[in-house]
All heavy atoms as TSV, in Angstrom:
chain	resi	resn	atom	element	x	y	z
A	1	MET	N	N	-202.975	-90.381	184.534
A	1	MET	CA	C	-203.808	-91.102	183.593
A	1	MET	C	C	-203.321	-92.548	183.529
A	1	MET	O	O	-202.124	-92.796	183.467
A	1	MET	CB	C	-203.742	-90.449	182.227
A	1	MET	CG	C	-204.275	-89.014	182.187
A	1	MET	SD	S	-205.972	-88.803	182.744
A	1	MET	CE	C	-206.885	-89.498	181.420
A	2	LEU	N	N	-204.269	-93.461	183.550
A	2	LEU	CA	C	-203.967	-94.891	183.543
A	2	LEU	C	C	-204.675	-95.574	182.372
A	2	LEU	O	O	-205.686	-95.077	181.879
A	2	LEU	CB	C	-204.422	-95.531	184.852
A	2	LEU	CG	C	-203.867	-94.936	186.148
A	2	LEU	CD1	C	-204.577	-95.533	187.337
A	2	LEU	CD2	C	-202.374	-95.159	186.217
A	3	ASP	N	N	-204.156	-96.738	181.987
A	3	ASP	CA	C	-204.766	-97.534	180.927
A	3	ASP	C	C	-205.940	-98.366	181.426
A	3	ASP	O	O	-206.787	-98.780	180.643
A	3	ASP	CB	C	-203.738	-98.470	180.293
A	3	ASP	CG	C	-202.644	-97.708	179.565
A	3	ASP	OD1	O	-202.917	-96.581	179.088
A	3	ASP	OD2	O	-201.522	-98.229	179.471
A	4	ALA	N	N	-205.968	-98.660	182.727
A	4	ALA	CA	C	-206.999	-99.519	183.303
A	4	ALA	C	C	-207.455	-98.929	184.640
A	4	ALA	O	O	-206.701	-98.201	185.293
A	4	ALA	CB	C	-206.444	-100.924	183.513
A	5	PRO	N	N	-208.673	-99.239	185.055
A	5	PRO	CA	C	-209.151	-98.713	186.334
A	5	PRO	C	C	-208.439	-99.358	187.518
A	5	PRO	O	O	-207.981	-100.498	187.427
A	5	PRO	CB	C	-210.640	-99.074	186.334
A	5	PRO	CG	C	-210.737	-100.258	185.437
A	5	PRO	CD	C	-209.676	-100.076	184.392
A	6	VAL	N	N	-208.343	-98.618	188.605
A	6	VAL	CA	C	-207.742	-99.092	189.841
A	6	VAL	C	C	-208.735	-98.793	190.964
A	6	VAL	O	O	-209.274	-97.683	191.029
A	6	VAL	CB	C	-206.400	-98.378	190.124
A	6	VAL	CG1	C	-205.797	-98.838	191.431
A	6	VAL	CG2	C	-205.426	-98.597	188.980
A	7	PRO	N	N	-209.001	-99.756	191.859
A	7	PRO	CA	C	-209.986	-99.503	192.903
A	7	PRO	C	C	-209.503	-98.457	193.919
A	7	PRO	O	O	-208.309	-98.367	194.212
A	7	PRO	CB	C	-210.164	-100.869	193.580
A	7	PRO	CG	C	-209.013	-101.696	193.158
A	7	PRO	CD	C	-208.468	-101.115	191.895
A	8	ALA	N	N	-210.448	-97.686	194.431
A	8	ALA	CA	C	-210.128	-96.716	195.483
A	8	ALA	C	C	-209.553	-97.454	196.686
A	8	ALA	O	O	-209.908	-98.605	196.958
A	8	ALA	CB	C	-211.391	-95.956	195.888
A	9	ASN	N	N	-208.626	-96.826	197.377
A	9	ASN	CA	C	-207.929	-97.347	198.562
A	9	ASN	C	C	-206.886	-98.406	198.237
A	9	ASN	O	O	-206.279	-98.957	199.152
A	9	ASN	CB	C	-208.911	-97.877	199.609
A	9	ASN	CG	C	-209.858	-96.807	200.089
A	9	ASN	OD1	O	-209.452	-95.662	200.313
A	9	ASN	ND2	N	-211.121	-97.138	200.215
A	10	ALA	N	N	-206.671	-98.719	196.951
A	10	ALA	CA	C	-205.619	-99.683	196.588
A	10	ALA	C	C	-204.259	-99.053	196.870
A	10	ALA	O	O	-204.037	-97.867	196.630
A	10	ALA	CB	C	-205.732	-100.058	195.119
A	11	ALA	N	N	-203.341	-99.838	197.410
A	11	ALA	CA	C	-201.979	-99.364	197.666
A	11	ALA	C	C	-201.255	-99.210	196.331
A	11	ALA	O	O	-201.429	-100.026	195.425
A	11	ALA	CB	C	-201.234	-100.353	198.555
A	12	ILE	N	N	-200.483	-98.137	196.212
A	12	ILE	CA	C	-199.732	-97.916	194.983
A	12	ILE	C	C	-198.284	-97.599	195.297
A	12	ILE	O	O	-197.942	-97.132	196.376
A	12	ILE	CB	C	-200.337	-96.787	194.110
A	12	ILE	CG1	C	-200.326	-95.441	194.857
A	12	ILE	CG2	C	-201.731	-97.118	193.673
A	12	ILE	CD1	C	-199.361	-94.507	194.255
A	13	ARG	N	N	-197.455	-97.881	194.298
A	13	ARG	CA	C	-196.039	-97.547	194.355
A	13	ARG	C	C	-195.681	-97.002	192.981
A	13	ARG	O	O	-196.015	-97.600	191.962
A	13	ARG	CB	C	-195.219	-98.802	194.635
A	13	ARG	CG	C	-193.744	-98.592	194.447
A	13	ARG	CD	C	-192.995	-99.890	194.495
A	13	ARG	NE	N	-191.646	-99.673	193.983
A	13	ARG	CZ	C	-190.658	-100.498	194.143
A	13	ARG	NH1	N	-190.854	-101.631	194.771
A	13	ARG	NH2	N	-189.479	-100.217	193.663
A	14	ALA	N	N	-195.016	-95.862	192.960
A	14	ALA	CA	C	-194.598	-95.271	191.694
A	14	ALA	C	C	-193.149	-94.829	191.823
A	14	ALA	O	O	-192.767	-94.226	192.825
A	14	ALA	CB	C	-195.487	-94.089	191.338
A	15	ASP	N	N	-192.340	-95.140	190.820
A	15	ASP	CA	C	-190.956	-94.700	190.763
A	15	ASP	C	C	-190.884	-93.533	189.782
A	15	ASP	O	O	-191.172	-93.704	188.600
A	15	ASP	CB	C	-190.045	-95.833	190.290
A	15	ASP	CG	C	-190.062	-97.009	191.251
A	15	ASP	OD1	O	-189.833	-96.775	192.445
A	15	ASP	OD2	O	-190.312	-98.143	190.810
A	16	VAL	N	N	-190.511	-92.363	190.287
A	16	VAL	CA	C	-190.457	-91.163	189.460
A	16	VAL	C	C	-189.108	-90.490	189.638
A	16	VAL	O	O	-188.820	-89.938	190.706
A	16	VAL	CB	C	-191.584	-90.177	189.835
A	16	VAL	CG1	C	-191.523	-88.928	188.976
A	16	VAL	CG2	C	-192.947	-90.842	189.727
A	17	GLU	N	N	-188.265	-90.578	188.616
A	17	GLU	CA	C	-186.977	-89.902	188.606
A	17	GLU	C	C	-186.186	-90.075	189.912
A	17	GLU	O	O	-185.784	-89.101	190.538
A	17	GLU	CB	C	-187.167	-88.421	188.297
A	17	GLU	CG	C	-187.743	-88.167	186.927
A	17	GLU	CD	C	-187.958	-86.702	186.649
A	17	GLU	OE1	O	-187.479	-85.858	187.413
A	17	GLU	OE2	O	-188.607	-86.408	185.639
A	18	GLY	N	N	-186.000	-91.309	190.338
A	18	GLY	CA	C	-185.193	-91.578	191.521
A	18	GLY	C	C	-185.915	-91.399	192.838
A	18	GLY	O	O	-185.311	-91.467	193.903
A	19	THR	N	N	-187.219	-91.161	192.793
A	19	THR	CA	C	-188.002	-91.032	194.016
A	19	THR	C	C	-189.079	-92.100	194.015
A	19	THR	O	O	-189.775	-92.299	193.025
A	19	THR	CB	C	-188.646	-89.637	194.113
A	19	THR	OG1	O	-187.615	-88.655	194.105
A	19	THR	CG2	C	-189.459	-89.487	195.381
A	20	LEU	N	N	-189.203	-92.787	195.134
A	20	LEU	CA	C	-190.216	-93.819	195.302
A	20	LEU	C	C	-191.402	-93.188	196.015
A	20	LEU	O	O	-191.261	-92.647	197.116
A	20	LEU	CB	C	-189.644	-94.974	196.131
A	20	LEU	CG	C	-190.588	-96.099	196.493
A	20	LEU	CD1	C	-191.087	-96.804	195.242
A	20	LEU	CD2	C	-189.893	-97.080	197.414
A	21	LEU	N	N	-192.575	-93.213	195.371
A	21	LEU	CA	C	-193.794	-92.656	195.953
A	21	LEU	C	C	-194.686	-93.791	196.416
A	21	LEU	O	O	-194.937	-94.735	195.665
A	21	LEU	CB	C	-194.543	-91.818	194.915
A	21	LEU	CG	C	-193.766	-90.664	194.284
A	21	LEU	CD1	C	-194.579	-90.027	193.174
A	21	LEU	CD2	C	-193.376	-89.647	195.333
A	22	LEU	N	N	-195.167	-93.717	197.645
A	22	LEU	CA	C	-196.053	-94.723	198.214
A	22	LEU	C	C	-197.340	-94.041	198.660
A	22	LEU	O	O	-197.293	-92.960	199.262
A	22	LEU	CB	C	-195.395	-95.403	199.414
A	22	LEU	CG	C	-194.051	-96.068	199.165
A	22	LEU	CD1	C	-193.449	-96.548	200.473
A	22	LEU	CD2	C	-194.197	-97.228	198.189
A	23	GLY	N	N	-198.464	-94.666	198.381
A	23	GLY	CA	C	-199.724	-94.076	198.788
A	23	GLY	C	C	-200.893	-94.971	198.470
A	23	GLY	O	O	-200.736	-96.177	198.271
A	24	GLU	N	N	-202.097	-94.358	198.422
A	24	GLU	CA	C	-203.330	-95.074	198.120
A	24	GLU	C	C	-204.096	-94.322	197.041
A	24	GLU	O	O	-204.010	-93.095	196.946
A	24	GLU	CB	C	-204.212	-95.179	199.358
A	24	GLU	CG	C	-203.654	-96.039	200.450
A	24	GLU	CD	C	-204.613	-96.146	201.623
A	24	GLU	OE1	O	-205.623	-95.425	201.671
A	24	GLU	OE2	O	-204.334	-96.964	202.504
A	25	VAL	N	N	-204.863	-95.060	196.258
A	25	VAL	CA	C	-205.703	-94.453	195.240
A	25	VAL	C	C	-206.860	-93.737	195.942
A	25	VAL	O	O	-207.581	-94.333	196.742
A	25	VAL	CB	C	-206.239	-95.518	194.254
A	25	VAL	CG1	C	-207.221	-94.901	193.266
A	25	VAL	CG2	C	-205.083	-96.185	193.530
A	26	ALA	N	N	-207.019	-92.446	195.664
A	26	ALA	CA	C	-208.105	-91.663	196.256
A	26	ALA	C	C	-209.360	-91.732	195.379
A	26	ALA	O	O	-210.475	-91.793	195.881
A	26	ALA	CB	C	-207.668	-90.214	196.434
A	27	TYR	N	N	-209.166	-91.712	194.052
A	27	TYR	CA	C	-210.275	-91.811	193.115
A	27	TYR	C	C	-209.764	-92.320	191.778
A	27	TYR	O	O	-208.574	-92.225	191.487
A	27	TYR	CB	C	-210.977	-90.456	192.926
A	27	TYR	CG	C	-210.072	-89.392	192.351
A	27	TYR	CD1	C	-209.868	-89.279	190.966
A	27	TYR	CD2	C	-209.411	-88.504	193.180
A	27	TYR	CE1	C	-209.042	-88.313	190.443
A	27	TYR	CE2	C	-208.582	-87.522	192.662
A	27	TYR	CZ	C	-208.404	-87.428	191.292
A	27	TYR	OH	O	-207.570	-86.476	190.775
A	28	CYS	N	N	-210.665	-92.863	190.987
A	28	CYS	CA	C	-210.326	-93.321	189.647
A	28	CYS	C	C	-211.617	-93.333	188.832
A	28	CYS	O	O	-212.593	-93.969	189.222
A	28	CYS	CB	C	-209.712	-94.718	189.704
A	28	CYS	SG	S	-209.115	-95.306	188.100
A	29	TYR	N	N	-211.636	-92.582	187.726
A	29	TYR	CA	C	-212.833	-92.525	186.894
A	29	TYR	C	C	-212.449	-92.473	185.415
A	29	TYR	O	O	-211.351	-92.044	185.071
A	29	TYR	CB	C	-213.713	-91.327	187.277
A	29	TYR	CG	C	-213.032	-89.991	187.158
A	29	TYR	CD1	C	-213.001	-89.300	185.948
A	29	TYR	CD2	C	-212.415	-89.407	188.269
A	29	TYR	CE1	C	-212.360	-88.079	185.843
A	29	TYR	CE2	C	-211.787	-88.185	188.171
A	29	TYR	CZ	C	-211.767	-87.523	186.951
A	29	TYR	OH	O	-211.135	-86.310	186.850
A	30	PRO	N	N	-213.369	-92.933	184.536
A	30	PRO	CA	C	-213.086	-92.930	183.099
A	30	PRO	C	C	-212.932	-91.501	182.582
A	30	PRO	O	O	-213.658	-90.599	182.980
A	30	PRO	CB	C	-214.319	-93.585	182.477
A	30	PRO	CG	C	-215.086	-94.179	183.587
A	30	PRO	CD	C	-214.677	-93.498	184.838
A	31	GLU	N	N	-211.967	-91.345	181.693
A	31	GLU	CA	C	-211.710	-90.051	181.055
A	31	GLU	C	C	-211.320	-90.355	179.609
A	31	GLU	O	O	-210.159	-90.645	179.329
A	31	GLU	CB	C	-210.590	-89.321	181.794
A	31	GLU	CG	C	-210.280	-87.950	181.275
A	31	GLU	CD	C	-211.281	-86.899	181.720
A	31	GLU	OE1	O	-211.874	-87.048	182.803
A	31	GLU	OE2	O	-211.460	-85.945	180.964
A	32	GLY	N	N	-212.307	-90.371	178.730
A	32	GLY	CA	C	-212.049	-90.771	177.347
A	32	GLY	C	C	-211.718	-92.254	177.289
A	32	GLY	O	O	-212.442	-93.080	177.827
A	33	LYS	N	N	-210.574	-92.591	176.661
A	33	LYS	CA	C	-210.151	-93.991	176.563
A	33	LYS	C	C	-209.238	-94.405	177.711
A	33	LYS	O	O	-208.748	-95.525	177.746
A	33	LYS	CB	C	-209.426	-94.225	175.237
A	33	LYS	CG	C	-210.333	-94.074	174.040
A	33	LYS	CD	C	-209.606	-94.386	172.760
A	33	LYS	CE	C	-210.534	-94.256	171.571
A	33	LYS	NZ	N	-209.881	-94.596	170.318
A	34	ALA	N	N	-208.989	-93.515	178.661
A	34	ALA	CA	C	-208.102	-93.798	179.804
A	34	ALA	C	C	-208.880	-93.593	181.104
A	34	ALA	O	O	-210.097	-93.407	181.093
A	34	ALA	CB	C	-206.890	-92.875	179.753
A	35	TYR	N	N	-208.164	-93.645	182.205
A	35	TYR	CA	C	-208.752	-93.445	183.526
A	35	TYR	C	C	-207.937	-92.397	184.276
A	35	TYR	O	O	-206.710	-92.474	184.335
A	35	TYR	CB	C	-208.771	-94.752	184.326
A	35	TYR	CG	C	-209.685	-95.778	183.716
A	35	TYR	CD1	C	-209.238	-96.603	182.691
A	35	TYR	CD2	C	-210.998	-95.885	184.133
A	35	TYR	CE1	C	-210.098	-97.518	182.102
A	35	TYR	CE2	C	-211.855	-96.796	183.552
A	35	TYR	CZ	C	-211.399	-97.615	182.534
A	35	TYR	OH	O	-212.245	-98.513	181.952
A	36	ALA	N	N	-208.629	-91.431	184.833
A	36	ALA	CA	C	-207.977	-90.405	185.651
A	36	ALA	C	C	-207.946	-90.911	187.084
A	36	ALA	O	O	-208.952	-91.380	187.603
A	36	ALA	CB	C	-208.747	-89.098	185.570
A	37	ALA	N	N	-206.794	-90.834	187.699
A	37	ALA	CA	C	-206.649	-91.316	189.075
A	37	ALA	C	C	-205.902	-90.284	189.902
A	37	ALA	O	O	-205.027	-89.582	189.400
A	37	ALA	CB	C	-205.904	-92.646	189.104
A	38	GLY	N	N	-206.263	-90.213	191.158
A	38	GLY	CA	C	-205.559	-89.362	192.110
A	38	GLY	C	C	-205.064	-90.217	193.252
A	38	GLY	O	O	-205.656	-91.256	193.564
A	39	ILE	N	N	-203.946	-89.817	193.840
A	39	ILE	CA	C	-203.411	-90.608	194.949
A	39	ILE	C	C	-203.300	-89.761	196.210
A	39	ILE	O	O	-203.115	-88.554	196.155
A	39	ILE	CB	C	-202.033	-91.224	194.633
A	39	ILE	CG1	C	-200.973	-90.136	194.432
A	39	ILE	CG2	C	-202.099	-92.127	193.431
A	39	ILE	CD1	C	-199.566	-90.671	194.461
A	40	GLN	N	N	-203.446	-90.429	197.324
A	40	GLN	CA	C	-203.167	-89.852	198.637
A	40	GLN	C	C	-201.746	-90.280	198.962
A	40	GLN	O	O	-201.494	-91.456	199.221
A	40	GLN	CB	C	-204.153	-90.394	199.687
A	40	GLN	CG	C	-203.852	-89.972	201.100
A	40	GLN	CD	C	-204.180	-88.514	201.331
A	40	GLN	OE1	O	-205.167	-88.015	200.805
A	40	GLN	NE2	N	-203.368	-87.847	202.101
A	41	LEU	N	N	-200.811	-89.361	198.886
A	41	LEU	CA	C	-199.405	-89.678	199.092
A	41	LEU	C	C	-199.125	-89.946	200.567
A	41	LEU	O	O	-199.470	-89.147	201.432
A	41	LEU	CB	C	-198.532	-88.529	198.594
A	41	LEU	CG	C	-197.029	-88.751	198.625
A	41	LEU	CD1	C	-196.639	-89.910	197.716
A	41	LEU	CD2	C	-196.310	-87.483	198.206
A	42	GLU	N	N	-198.512	-91.097	200.852
A	42	GLU	CA	C	-198.136	-91.462	202.217
A	42	GLU	C	C	-196.667	-91.140	202.479
A	42	GLU	O	O	-196.325	-90.592	203.509
A	42	GLU	CB	C	-198.375	-92.964	202.450
A	42	GLU	CG	C	-199.804	-93.408	202.242
A	42	GLU	CD	C	-200.712	-93.037	203.384
A	42	GLU	OE1	O	-200.228	-92.922	204.520
A	42	GLU	OE2	O	-201.911	-92.858	203.123
A	43	GLN	N	N	-195.798	-91.521	201.530
A	43	GLN	CA	C	-194.358	-91.309	201.690
A	43	GLN	C	C	-193.718	-91.057	200.336
A	43	GLN	O	O	-194.162	-91.576	199.321
A	43	GLN	CB	C	-193.677	-92.533	202.317
A	43	GLN	CG	C	-194.044	-92.781	203.743
A	43	GLN	CD	C	-193.241	-93.943	204.321
A	43	GLN	OE1	O	-192.553	-94.661	203.612
A	43	GLN	NE2	N	-193.334	-94.121	205.609
A	44	ALA	N	N	-192.661	-90.269	200.354
A	44	ALA	CA	C	-191.828	-90.053	199.176
A	44	ALA	C	C	-190.390	-90.293	199.616
A	44	ALA	O	O	-189.887	-89.608	200.497
A	44	ALA	CB	C	-191.998	-88.644	198.632
A	45	LEU	N	N	-189.755	-91.292	199.031
A	45	LEU	CA	C	-188.404	-91.669	199.418
A	45	LEU	C	C	-187.455	-91.454	198.249
A	45	LEU	O	O	-187.679	-91.976	197.162
A	45	LEU	CB	C	-188.365	-93.148	199.830
A	45	LEU	CG	C	-189.349	-93.555	200.920
A	45	LEU	CD1	C	-189.414	-95.062	201.019
A	45	LEU	CD2	C	-188.956	-92.943	202.237
A	46	THR	N	N	-186.414	-90.684	198.460
A	46	THR	CA	C	-185.418	-90.467	197.427
A	46	THR	C	C	-184.432	-91.621	197.455
A	46	THR	O	O	-183.875	-91.950	198.505
A	46	THR	CB	C	-184.673	-89.141	197.654
A	46	THR	OG1	O	-185.634	-88.097	197.644
A	46	THR	CG2	C	-183.654	-88.902	196.569
A	47	VAL	N	N	-184.230	-92.230	196.311
A	47	VAL	CA	C	-183.344	-93.385	196.204
A	47	VAL	C	C	-182.010	-92.906	195.639
A	47	VAL	O	O	-181.935	-92.441	194.515
A	47	VAL	CB	C	-183.965	-94.466	195.294
A	47	VAL	CG1	C	-183.045	-95.656	195.184
A	47	VAL	CG2	C	-185.321	-94.874	195.826
A	48	SER	N	N	-180.962	-93.024	196.434
A	48	SER	CA	C	-179.635	-92.618	195.985
A	48	SER	C	C	-178.899	-93.805	195.370
A	48	SER	O	O	-179.264	-94.961	195.584
A	48	SER	CB	C	-178.829	-92.075	197.162
A	48	SER	OG	O	-178.521	-93.126	198.064
A	49	GLU	N	N	-177.868	-93.510	194.606
A	49	GLU	CA	C	-177.047	-94.567	194.011
A	49	GLU	C	C	-176.431	-95.451	195.095
A	49	GLU	O	O	-176.351	-96.659	194.944
A	49	GLU	CB	C	-175.950	-93.968	193.138
A	49	GLU	CG	C	-176.432	-93.531	191.783
A	49	GLU	CD	C	-176.995	-94.686	190.976
A	49	GLU	OE1	O	-176.357	-95.757	190.908
A	49	GLU	OE2	O	-178.085	-94.520	190.417
A	50	GLU	N	N	-176.004	-94.843	196.192
A	50	GLU	CA	C	-175.400	-95.613	197.270
A	50	GLU	C	C	-176.411	-96.586	197.868
A	50	GLU	O	O	-176.097	-97.747	198.129
A	50	GLU	CB	C	-174.864	-94.678	198.352
A	50	GLU	CG	C	-174.100	-95.401	199.444
A	50	GLU	CD	C	-173.471	-94.439	200.448
A	50	GLU	OE1	O	-173.174	-93.291	200.068
A	50	GLU	OE2	O	-173.286	-94.854	201.596
A	51	LEU	N	N	-177.640	-96.125	198.066
A	51	LEU	CA	C	-178.683	-96.994	198.602
A	51	LEU	C	C	-178.986	-98.128	197.628
A	51	LEU	O	O	-179.170	-99.266	198.033
A	51	LEU	CB	C	-179.942	-96.184	198.902
A	51	LEU	CG	C	-181.127	-96.961	199.456
A	51	LEU	CD1	C	-180.751	-97.708	200.734
A	51	LEU	CD2	C	-182.298	-96.033	199.702
A	52	CYS	N	N	-179.016	-97.831	196.341
A	52	CYS	CA	C	-179.245	-98.874	195.332
A	52	CYS	C	C	-178.155	-99.932	195.374
A	52	CYS	O	O	-178.437	-101.126	195.298
A	52	CYS	CB	C	-179.329	-98.261	193.938
A	52	CYS	SG	S	-180.848	-97.347	193.635
A	53	ARG	N	N	-176.890	-99.502	195.496
A	53	ARG	CA	C	-175.781	-100.464	195.579
A	53	ARG	C	C	-175.925	-101.333	196.823
A	53	ARG	O	O	-175.716	-102.545	196.768
A	53	ARG	CB	C	-174.450	-99.723	195.595
A	53	ARG	CG	C	-174.002	-99.239	194.242
A	53	ARG	CD	C	-172.544	-98.774	194.252
A	53	ARG	NE	N	-172.350	-97.620	195.124
A	53	ARG	CZ	C	-172.494	-96.356	194.753
A	53	ARG	NH1	N	-172.849	-96.069	193.522
A	53	ARG	NH2	N	-172.279	-95.369	195.592
A	54	LEU	N	N	-176.299	-100.727	197.954
A	54	LEU	CA	C	-176.485	-101.482	199.190
A	54	LEU	C	C	-177.606	-102.501	199.027
A	54	LEU	O	O	-177.461	-103.662	199.434
A	54	LEU	CB	C	-176.782	-100.532	200.353
A	54	LEU	CG	C	-177.109	-101.191	201.690
A	54	LEU	CD1	C	-175.952	-102.060	202.180
A	54	LEU	CD2	C	-177.468	-100.143	202.722
A	55	MET	N	N	-178.709	-102.102	198.426
A	55	MET	CA	C	-179.830	-103.024	198.236
A	55	MET	C	C	-179.441	-104.183	197.336
A	55	MET	O	O	-179.781	-105.336	197.613
A	55	MET	CB	C	-181.025	-102.262	197.661
A	55	MET	CG	C	-181.656	-101.307	198.654
A	55	MET	SD	S	-182.909	-100.223	197.953
A	55	MET	CE	C	-184.094	-101.375	197.339
A	56	ARG	N	N	-178.693	-103.916	196.250
A	56	ARG	CA	C	-178.234	-105.004	195.367
A	56	ARG	C	C	-177.325	-105.959	196.127
A	56	ARG	O	O	-177.427	-107.173	195.993
A	56	ARG	CB	C	-177.514	-104.421	194.153
A	56	ARG	CG	C	-178.435	-103.932	193.073
A	56	ARG	CD	C	-177.701	-103.657	191.777
A	56	ARG	NE	N	-176.734	-102.572	191.892
A	56	ARG	CZ	C	-177.006	-101.293	191.688
A	56	ARG	NH1	N	-178.217	-100.926	191.356
A	56	ARG	NH2	N	-176.073	-100.379	191.813
A	57	HIS	N	N	-176.416	-105.398	196.937
A	57	HIS	CA	C	-175.490	-106.217	197.720
A	57	HIS	C	C	-176.250	-107.114	198.696
A	57	HIS	O	O	-175.963	-108.317	198.807
A	57	HIS	CB	C	-174.499	-105.316	198.460
A	57	HIS	CG	C	-173.560	-106.055	199.351
A	57	HIS	ND1	N	-172.499	-106.786	198.859
A	57	HIS	CD2	C	-173.526	-106.186	200.704
A	57	HIS	CE1	C	-171.858	-107.340	199.877
A	57	HIS	NE2	N	-172.462	-106.985	201.004
A	58	LEU	N	N	-177.228	-106.550	199.391
A	58	LEU	CA	C	-178.011	-107.340	200.344
A	58	LEU	C	C	-178.818	-108.422	199.640
A	58	LEU	O	O	-178.930	-109.542	200.139
A	58	LEU	CB	C	-178.924	-106.429	201.162
A	58	LEU	CG	C	-178.211	-105.484	202.127
A	58	LEU	CD1	C	-179.211	-104.514	202.742
A	58	LEU	CD2	C	-177.463	-106.248	203.199
A	59	ASN	N	N	-179.362	-108.116	198.466
A	59	ASN	CA	C	-180.104	-109.121	197.700
A	59	ASN	C	C	-179.183	-110.251	197.245
A	59	ASN	O	O	-179.567	-111.423	197.275
A	59	ASN	CB	C	-180.789	-108.485	196.482
A	59	ASN	CG	C	-182.017	-107.706	196.869
A	59	ASN	OD1	O	-182.633	-107.954	197.900
A	59	ASN	ND2	N	-182.377	-106.740	196.043
A	60	GLU	N	N	-177.969	-109.915	196.823
A	60	GLU	CA	C	-177.002	-110.937	196.419
A	60	GLU	C	C	-176.625	-111.818	197.608
A	60	GLU	O	O	-176.534	-113.039	197.471
A	60	GLU	CB	C	-175.757	-110.284	195.832
A	60	GLU	CG	C	-175.978	-109.671	194.468
A	60	GLU	CD	C	-174.802	-108.823	194.000
A	60	GLU	OE1	O	-173.766	-108.767	194.705
A	60	GLU	OE2	O	-174.932	-108.210	192.928
A	61	GLU	N	N	-176.404	-111.215	198.768
A	61	GLU	CA	C	-176.067	-111.983	199.968
A	61	GLU	C	C	-177.216	-112.944	200.327
A	61	GLU	O	O	-176.984	-114.102	200.669
A	61	GLU	CB	C	-175.796	-111.065	201.155
A	61	GLU	CG	C	-174.413	-110.456	201.149
A	61	GLU	CD	C	-174.136	-109.656	202.405
A	61	GLU	OE1	O	-175.042	-109.494	203.253
A	61	GLU	OE2	O	-172.990	-109.198	202.557
A	62	ALA	N	N	-178.446	-112.458	200.241
A	62	ALA	CA	C	-179.593	-113.304	200.559
A	62	ALA	C	C	-179.704	-114.458	199.565
A	62	ALA	O	O	-179.996	-115.590	199.955
A	62	ALA	CB	C	-180.869	-112.471	200.549
A	63	ALA	N	N	-179.471	-114.189	198.290
A	63	ALA	CA	C	-179.524	-115.242	197.279
A	63	ALA	C	C	-178.443	-116.287	197.518
A	63	ALA	O	O	-178.678	-117.477	197.401
A	63	ALA	CB	C	-179.387	-114.629	195.887
A	64	ASN	N	N	-177.241	-115.841	197.869
A	64	ASN	CA	C	-176.137	-116.762	198.139
A	64	ASN	C	C	-176.416	-117.604	199.381
A	64	ASN	O	O	-176.071	-118.776	199.427
A	64	ASN	CB	C	-174.817	-116.008	198.291
A	64	ASN	CG	C	-174.331	-115.445	196.982
A	64	ASN	OD1	O	-174.663	-115.938	195.913
A	64	ASN	ND2	N	-173.550	-114.386	197.052
A	65	ALA	N	N	-177.039	-117.016	200.382
A	65	ALA	CA	C	-177.322	-117.745	201.624
A	65	ALA	C	C	-178.344	-118.859	201.394
A	65	ALA	O	O	-178.262	-119.916	202.012
A	65	ALA	CB	C	-177.841	-116.784	202.684
A	66	THR	N	N	-179.278	-118.644	200.482
A	66	THR	CA	C	-180.289	-119.685	200.221
A	66	THR	C	C	-179.747	-120.817	199.371
A	66	THR	O	O	-180.302	-121.896	199.369
A	66	THR	CB	C	-181.523	-119.077	199.523
A	66	THR	OG1	O	-181.136	-118.469	198.295
A	66	THR	CG2	C	-182.220	-118.065	200.423
A	67	ARG	N	N	-178.631	-120.585	198.657
A	67	ARG	CA	C	-178.034	-121.637	197.822
A	67	ARG	C	C	-177.203	-122.609	198.637
A	67	ARG	O	O	-176.926	-123.701	198.214
A	67	ARG	CB	C	-177.150	-121.010	196.747
A	67	ARG	CG	C	-177.944	-120.369	195.665
A	67	ARG	CD	C	-177.060	-119.918	194.559
A	67	ARG	NE	N	-177.566	-118.628	194.103
A	67	ARG	CZ	C	-176.840	-117.670	193.586
A	67	ARG	NH1	N	-175.551	-117.825	193.452
A	67	ARG	NH2	N	-177.386	-116.559	193.200
A	68	VAL	N	N	-176.762	-122.167	199.811
A	68	VAL	CA	C	-175.874	-123.004	200.626
A	68	VAL	C	C	-176.620	-124.096	201.307
A	68	VAL	O	O	-177.717	-124.136	201.599
A	68	VAL	CB	C	-175.135	-122.124	201.667
A	68	VAL	CG1	C	-174.313	-122.971	202.611
A	68	VAL	CG2	C	-174.290	-121.093	200.966
């Protein structure tokens, strides 16, 4: 359920309990005061603490490189 409509075929990303879901909107229609949406799941990636630390480290390195 969503607060606003989303067009069909729009790319989506959802973070759910440490898992990153990637896909496309299959349908979206009004349902009362909200919108019911379904997704066509393309990938589900589990994000580990180690991967998060690596990503933060790489982002910090990139930020430092642009300051030089």
